[in-house]
N, C-alpha and C positions, 0 to 999 in steps of 0.2 A: 367143647372144642374137639375137632376131629383128630383121631389118631391116624397117621398116614403109614401105609406100607412102605417098606424099604424101596421097592421099585418106583412108587409114586414120588418119594422124596428124591431119589436119584434123577428122575426125569425133570423135576422142577429145578434141581441144582445143575443140571447139564452134565452129570457124571454117571458112571456105571454103578450098578447095584453093589458090586464088589468094593468100589471106592467108599460108598456109604457104610458098608459093613466094617471096613478097615477103620474109618473114622470113629465108629461106635466102639470097636475093640481098643482103639488108642485113646479113648476118652475125649475126643474132639467134639463128638455129637452124642447127646444123651438119648437113649432109647428105653422103652418100657417093654416088659414081656406081657403079652395078652393072655387071656384065659386059655386060648388054644395053643400056647407055647411059642407063638411067633412074635418077633420083635416089631415094634411100631414106634413112630416118632410123633410126639405131640406137635400140633400145628404151631403153637406159639414158640416152641423150642426151635422148630425148623425155620420159622420166620426170623428169629434172632440170629441163628446160625447163618442164614442167607445174607443178612445185613453185614455180619462180620466178614464174610467172604468178599463182599464187594468193596470193603474198605481198603483192601490190599491188592486187588486184582486190577490189571490194566484192561481197557476195552479191546485192545487188539486192532488189527487191520481189517477193514471191510473188503471182502473180495466179491461179494454179490449182495443184492438187496431185492426185495419185491415191493410192489405197491400196496399189498394187503397181507397182513399177518394175523394169526390167532395164536396167542401164546398162553399156555396154562401155567399158573404160578401160584405163589402164596402171598397174601397180603401182609406187608411188613409195617405199615403205618396208616392210621386214619385220623385226619384232623377235620373237625366239623365246627362250623359256626352256625348262625341262625338260618342261613340260606344255602350255603355251599359246603362241599366236602372235598378234601384232597385225599386221594387214596393212592398209596404207593405199594407196588408189587415187585416181587423178585421172580423172574421167569428164567431159570438157568442163570447165565451170566448177565442177564439184562435187567436193569432197574426201570420200571415203568411207572409214570405218575399220571394219574387221571384226575381231572376236575369235573365234578358232577354236582347236581343238586343234593342237598342234604336229604331230601325226601327219597331220592333214588338210592343213596347209600343206606338209609334206614330200611327201605323196602327189601334190598338185597341182603340185609343183615351183615354187612361188611365189617369185619373187625380183624385185628391182628391174629394171624394164624388161619384165616379163612382161605379156602382154595377157590380160585377164581380164574376166569379166562379174559384176557385183554384182546379185543379186536381192534386192530389199528388200521386206519385208512387215512392217509394224508395227515392232517393235523388233528383228527378226531380219534379219541380212544374211548371205546365202550367196554365196560366191565360186565361180565356175565357170570352166573353161577353154573358150573358144569353139572351134568347129570351124574349122580353117584354110582 
């Protein structure tokens, strides 16, 4: 599972790097120290934290929208059956749910804590793996 830099975690949660650091210092978010001395957050830990954040936050008022969006986020849930998969992501304050074939989810290696990009056009959501 990937370890994410504080700046990456902040971008996915829609907050500043300093906010993530404060959450780590206050014990709200668990971080590990890497061999190089920098702090990182485990992908599964960030996914769980992102889910907890959405349980209490309100969606807010929409002031603008676009027809096409690409949002980088973290996978928070994957449900698979014989043919289909339901993949949930958290991208900042937004929860995104995509239905795709199980084969596509398996080929992408999607699991809780994976970093992914949701491309949204009308009613279609395509999940991609970003370049590292």
